[in-house]
C-alpha positions as a LaTeX table, in Angstrom:
\begin{tabular}{lrrr}
\hline
Residue & $x$ (\AA) & $y$ (\AA) & $z$ (\AA) \\
\hline
Unk1 & 31.22 & 129.30 & 69.64 \\
Unk2 & 33.10 & 126.49 & 67.89 \\
Unk3 & 35.91 & 124.65 & 69.74 \\
Unk4 & 38.63 & 123.45 & 67.93 \\
Unk5 & 40.56 & 120.47 & 68.75 \\
Unk6 & 44.09 & 119.81 & 67.70 \\
Unk7 & 45.53 & 116.52 & 67.94 \\
Unk8 & 49.58 & 115.98 & 68.61 \\
Unk9 & 51.11 & 113.00 & 67.46 \\
Unk10 & 53.01 & 111.24 & 70.16 \\
Unk11 & 56.55 & 109.78 & 69.38 \\
Unk12 & 57.74 & 107.13 & 71.72 \\
Unk13 & 61.26 & 105.58 & 71.24 \\
Unk14 & 62.39 & 102.19 & 72.70 \\
Unk15 & 65.75 & 101.67 & 73.36 \\
Unk16 & 67.46 & 98.45 & 71.54 \\
Unk17 & 68.96 & 96.07 & 73.52 \\
Unk18 & 69.44 & 93.22 & 71.10 \\
Unk19 & 72.40 & 94.47 & 69.28 \\
Unk20 & 74.10 & 96.02 & 72.63 \\
Unk21 & 74.00 & 92.71 & 74.54 \\
Unk22 & 75.33 & 91.06 & 71.86 \\
Unk23 & 78.61 & 93.51 & 71.79 \\
Unk24 & 78.84 & 93.22 & 75.35 \\
Unk25 & 79.32 & 89.35 & 75.35 \\
Unk26 & 81.61 & 89.78 & 72.44 \\
Unk27 & 83.74 & 92.24 & 74.32 \\
Unk28 & 83.59 & 90.05 & 77.39 \\
Unk29 & 84.81 & 87.12 & 75.34 \\
Unk30 & 87.91 & 88.93 & 73.64 \\
Unk31 & 88.67 & 90.63 & 77.01 \\
Unk32 & 88.69 & 87.15 & 78.65 \\
Unk33 & 90.63 & 85.61 & 76.08 \\
Unk34 & 93.43 & 88.17 & 76.34 \\
Unk35 & 93.11 & 88.00 & 80.13 \\
Unk36 & 93.91 & 84.13 & 79.85 \\
Unk37 & 96.75 & 84.82 & 77.21 \\
Unk38 & 98.36 & 87.06 & 80.02 \\
Unk39 & 97.78 & 84.64 & 82.77 \\
Unk40 & 99.15 & 81.80 & 80.81 \\
Unk41 & 102.45 & 83.77 & 80.30 \\
Unk42 & 102.71 & 85.10 & 83.53 \\
Unk43 & 102.36 & 81.37 & 85.13 \\
Unk44 & 104.88 & 80.38 & 82.33 \\
Unk45 & 107.20 & 83.00 & 83.29 \\
Unk46 & 107.23 & 82.35 & 86.98 \\
Unk47 & 107.78 & 78.72 & 86.31 \\
Unk48 & 110.90 & 79.53 & 83.95 \\
Unk49 & 112.01 & 81.91 & 86.60 \\
Unk50 & 111.73 & 79.65 & 89.50 \\
Unk51 & 112.06 & 75.88 & 87.90 \\
Unk52 & 114.99 & 76.53 & 85.69 \\
Unk53 & 118.90 & 77.11 & 87.18 \\
Unk54 & 119.65 & 78.95 & 83.86 \\
Unk55 & 117.48 & 81.99 & 83.43 \\
Unk56 & 117.41 & 83.28 & 79.95 \\
Unk57 & 116.88 & 87.24 & 80.88 \\
Unk58 & 115.93 & 87.91 & 77.15 \\
Unk59 & 113.27 & 85.44 & 76.75 \\
Unk60 & 111.99 & 86.91 & 80.46 \\
Unk61 & 112.20 & 90.45 & 79.23 \\
Unk62 & 110.37 & 89.77 & 75.93 \\
Unk63 & 107.44 & 87.72 & 77.81 \\
Unk64 & 107.29 & 90.89 & 80.13 \\
Unk65 & 107.01 & 93.17 & 77.02 \\
Unk66 & 104.18 & 91.06 & 75.52 \\
Unk67 & 102.22 & 91.13 & 78.67 \\
Unk68 & 102.63 & 94.81 & 78.90 \\
Unk69 & 101.30 & 95.06 & 75.03 \\
Unk70 & 98.61 & 92.93 & 75.97 \\
Unk71 & 97.28 & 95.08 & 79.03 \\
Unk72 & 97.83 & 98.07 & 76.71 \\
Unk73 & 95.51 & 96.56 & 74.07 \\
Unk74 & 92.86 & 95.48 & 76.69 \\
Unk75 & 92.97 & 99.17 & 78.06 \\
Unk76 & 92.47 & 100.48 & 74.77 \\
Unk77 & 89.70 & 98.20 & 74.01 \\
Unk78 & 87.94 & 99.10 & 77.52 \\
Unk79 & 88.26 & 102.65 & 76.75 \\
Unk80 & 86.79 & 102.11 & 73.21 \\
Unk81 & 83.96 & 100.17 & 73.72 \\
Unk82 & 82.72 & 100.84 & 77.25 \\
Unk83 & 83.65 & 104.79 & 77.29 \\
Unk84 & 82.43 & 105.11 & 73.64 \\
Unk85 & 85.83 & 106.93 & 72.79 \\
Unk86 & 85.92 & 104.56 & 69.65 \\
Unk87 & 82.80 & 106.30 & 68.21 \\
Unk88 & 84.09 & 109.69 & 68.49 \\
Unk89 & 85.86 & 112.15 & 65.90 \\
Unk90 & 89.49 & 111.42 & 65.23 \\
Unk91 & 90.65 & 115.01 & 66.54 \\
Unk92 & 88.76 & 114.30 & 69.92 \\
Unk93 & 90.59 & 111.12 & 70.23 \\
Unk94 & 94.09 & 112.69 & 69.66 \\
Unk95 & 93.12 & 115.42 & 71.99 \\
Unk96 & 92.94 & 112.64 & 74.67 \\
Unk97 & 95.51 & 110.31 & 73.59 \\
Unk98 & 98.41 & 112.60 & 73.15 \\
Unk99 & 98.36 & 114.04 & 76.99 \\
Unk100 & 98.07 & 110.82 & 78.46 \\
Unk101 & 100.94 & 109.41 & 76.10 \\
Unk102 & 103.02 & 112.48 & 77.52 \\
Unk103 & 102.08 & 111.68 & 80.86 \\
Unk104 & 103.34 & 108.19 & 80.54 \\
Unk105 & 106.39 & 109.60 & 79.17 \\
Unk106 & 107.01 & 111.80 & 81.87 \\
Unk107 & 106.54 & 108.90 & 84.48 \\
Unk108 & 109.09 & 106.87 & 82.39 \\
Unk109 & 111.63 & 109.70 & 82.06 \\
Unk110 & 111.56 & 110.65 & 85.92 \\
Unk111 & 111.96 & 106.86 & 86.81 \\
Unk112 & 114.69 & 106.37 & 84.42 \\
Unk113 & 116.53 & 109.83 & 85.50 \\
Unk114 & 116.04 & 108.68 & 89.18 \\
Unk115 & 117.83 & 105.49 & 88.53 \\
Unk116 & 120.83 & 107.23 & 86.78 \\
Unk117 & 120.91 & 109.66 & 89.65 \\
Unk118 & 121.30 & 106.85 & 92.09 \\
Unk119 & 124.01 & 104.97 & 90.13 \\
Unk120 & 126.06 & 108.26 & 89.42 \\
Unk121 & 125.67 & 109.00 & 93.48 \\
Unk122 & 126.88 & 105.53 & 94.26 \\
Unk123 & 129.93 & 105.78 & 91.97 \\
Unk124 & 130.79 & 109.44 & 92.70 \\
Unk125 & 129.91 & 110.24 & 88.95 \\
Unk126 & 132.16 & 107.39 & 87.58 \\
Unk127 & 135.24 & 107.77 & 89.38 \\
Unk128 & 135.02 & 104.54 & 91.16 \\
Unk129 & 133.02 & 101.58 & 90.10 \\
Unk130 & 129.47 & 100.74 & 91.12 \\
Unk131 & 129.08 & 97.99 & 94.15 \\
Unk132 & 125.91 & 96.53 & 94.67 \\
Unk133 & 126.39 & 94.75 & 98.21 \\
Unk134 & 125.82 & 96.80 & 101.19 \\
Unk135 & 129.41 & 97.61 & 103.22 \\
Unk136 & 129.00 & 96.94 & 106.92 \\
Unk137 & 130.97 & 99.06 & 109.11 \\
Unk138 & 132.75 & 97.79 & 112.17 \\
Unk139 & 131.46 & 98.80 & 115.40 \\
Unk140 & 133.30 & 98.38 & 118.64 \\
Unk141 & 132.01 & 95.97 & 120.92 \\
Unk142 & 130.17 & 97.47 & 124.05 \\
Unk143 & 132.34 & 96.67 & 127.22 \\
Unk144 & 130.28 & 95.82 & 130.13 \\
Unk145 & 131.20 & 97.06 & 133.62 \\
Unk146 & 130.96 & 94.86 & 136.65 \\
Unk147 & 129.37 & 95.94 & 139.42 \\
Unk148 & 130.73 & 95.48 & 142.76 \\
\hline
\end{tabular}
């Protein structure tokens, strides 16, 4: 009787850490720079808002828009790198992005409609002007009776 020995080759894969560690540091640096820019814009906006008696509302709106765009850029970068969505197929990315954009559009449209409804309610559908101050009603003074 003969015995046969079969030999199998073993393949062991070692994870590569050198490339991913560098990428994480680069991502952290980019996100830190964007965050610092947002903070500087926010502090500058607060200083302009509270320190200047003449407020330029167009400048404030522009700075707020830039901060929102930078925040969306950071969110995209985080999703792209850390959630690995940047490595996916374009159709899969579109399948995820379009519902998120629709959800954001719904939130904006409902907030816009609520503000419009509030303004129409306060003006009786445009028949009188909109007043921002609170109207106070006169209340009669409480008369106190003397006890005998």
